[in-house]
C-alpha positions, 0 to 999 in steps of 0.5 A: 904393533897391530891387533893382527900382528899380536894374533899372528905372534900368539899363533906363530911365535918365532922371535928369533927368525929373521922374518915371519914364517909362512905360518904367520903370513898365511894366518894373517891372510886368513884373518884378513879374508874372513867374513866374520868380525875380527877377534884377536887374542892379545896373548903376550909371549915373554921373549925368552932369551933362549928362544923357547917360545912355548915357555910363556909367563903364566902365573894363574888366574881364576877362570870360569869362562862364560858360555862355552864348553871349553876347558876351564882354567883355574889358578894352579895351586902351590906345590904340596911340600913333603915329597922329598922321597920323590926327587927331581931326578926320579920324577924326570927319569920316570917320565923319561921311561914313559916318554920312550914308550909313547906311541908314534903316529902320522901327525905331531899335534900340539893344542894349548889353551891361553887365558889372561886378563886384558888391559883395561879397565872397561866400562863407562860413567865411572863403572869399570872392570877388567876382562878375562879372555881365552883362546885355543891354539893348535898345530899339526905337523905331518911326517912329510913336513906338511903343517896346519894351524888352528885358532879359536878365540873363546868367550870373554868374561868380566871379572867383576860381574856386578860392575858389568851389570851396572854397565848394562851387561854388554856382550862385546867390547872394542879391542882398540883402534885397529878394530875387532871386539872381545865377545861373550860368545866364542869366535869362529875357528880359523884353520888352514894348511901352510903352503910349503914346509914350515921351518921349526925352531929349536931355540934360535936354530931353524930345523927341518922335521927330519933334523928334529927326528935325527936328534940324538937319543943319548942325554949327553949328546942331546945336551951338546946339540942343545948348546949348539942351538942356544949359541945361535941366540946372542942374548944368552951368555953363558949358553948353559943358562938356556939349557933347561929351557931348550930341553924343555921345548922338546918335551911338548912343543917340538915334534921330537920322537919318543926316544928324543923326548925320553933323552930330554927328560934324562938330560934335565935330570942331570941338571942341578938347577932343575928341582922338584917342587912337589905334587900339584894340579894344573889349571884343568885340575889334572894331577901332576908334579911341579918341576922348576928351573931358573929363568936366569941364574942368580935371579928369583924368577923360575919356570915351572913345568907341571908334569904327569910322570905316569904319562910323561905329558907336560900339563902346563907351563907357567912362571914364578917371581917375574916382575911383569907377570900379566896374570896369564895361563898356558895349559897344554891340552894335548901334545904328542903323536896321533893318527887323528887328522887335522881339523878346526879347533873346537870348544868341546 
């Protein structure tokens, strides 16, 4: 897979689509047409069997990015025990009430920060070190079905500053044979409107914006619809194992109505495998509560959502106990309906 393919998958992950969606194809065209030197993100999405592409493997790294004003990502601390009075059910129901009262707007807007250690090592003459890179990804969906995409590669940071200095303090590193560089300076913003109306995916089910808006606001009915979506994915058996992940995508990734988001929280509250792990902070230092559920029944790996129950916002998504953890972080900077018009990603 080429470097551009990796970037396209990072921006427009549709692992269950029969072919690349229009957003991916247009992003590729925008990258190939740009006059700036190509910079890519090597963000690796974990192929969740239930198709919840936004639930990425994201066990934290310590990050202080060089030369940028972008949000700083740090390791999410473990959840603080001793909050038994705040059960998983009560947390999710509190978030549900807030979600149902959330304002509407002209556009659904999702803004995420990805950061992680790149494969390496880098350096020469026996001086080696690893890099940490980060990128911003944004998506807007208008109520008439128009969509926009934005991406910006942020500054790379050597994790061993002393080794980097011994290497001559380079400001750029070659990505690989396909071209492009990692740089200590942020890259140019990529921003474009998709042609036509982009298909959206709930698990493996393609859906229009109108169909997402028409999802039931009743928790039990919503669970039944989620199971229908999961059945489109032949890799999930039994389908009930994919239910928490499918519901979680409605909380922040898909342009669901406030009422449907509230129902998704309520539906999650009925699942015994969803557990409250305690109070914590996300990689941005924002306070929330960690809620977890298993990646697969009988396995130790769990998905962790950091939720602000006062606003119903999902702050971060990561994983615990995966054997192939790549030291990456996924922070949800913004998610919800807004009247702010689409614009290129900014590091501010």
